[in-house]
N, C-alpha and C positions, 0 to 999 in steps of 0.2 A: 648751655651754650654750643656743646658738639650737634646736640640735637638740630638748632638753629643753623649751625654752618654746614650741614650736613657730614660730619665728620664721625668716624669710630673714634672710640675710647682711645684705642693705643696710640690713634693719631694724632690726640694732643701734645703730647709731649715730644714725640717727632716734629711735629710744627713749631714747635718754639713759642706756642702760646703763653702770652703773658698780659697781665692788667696794667693801665699806667693811670694813673688818678693825678688831679691837681694836688700842688703842695708836696712835704713829704712822707705825711703817713699814708701808706696803700690800705683803703679801706676794704678792698674789693680782691677776689683771688677765685680762680678756678679750680675747683677741687678733681683732682686727677683721676681717683674712682668712678666718679659720677660724672662729669662735665658740667656739674651745677655753677651758677654763679653764687659765691658765698661771701660773707662778709667776713673779712680777717683780719679788724680790729674793731674795737668798741665804738659805736659812733655816738658822740657826745652832744646832739642836737643844742643843748643851750652854750656849748663852748665854741660850735661853730658858726653857727647863724645868728645868735645874740637877739638881737631885736627884728630881724629880717623875717617877714611873714612867711615867705614860701622859702624852704631850705632845700637846695638841690645841691647834691654832688655830682659831679660829672668824672666820667672816666672812659679810657678807649681800652679796646680790646686790640691787641697786636699779635697778627699770626705771620709768622716767617713763612717764606716761601710762595707759591703761585697757588690761586684758588680755582 
């Protein structure tokens, strides 16, 4: 994420970057030391998408301040 946004790792915490997912459970996070997008919770496909052929989890990356 840091690389894609062109930010240095220290800038991640300074910019207030966070991930917003649909629903209550936040399945993704940005790793503070590497800047990678990682899973924050166990993802159970059978529970989330039961009988749906294609399972999609949407999330948004929010960056505070100007880019």
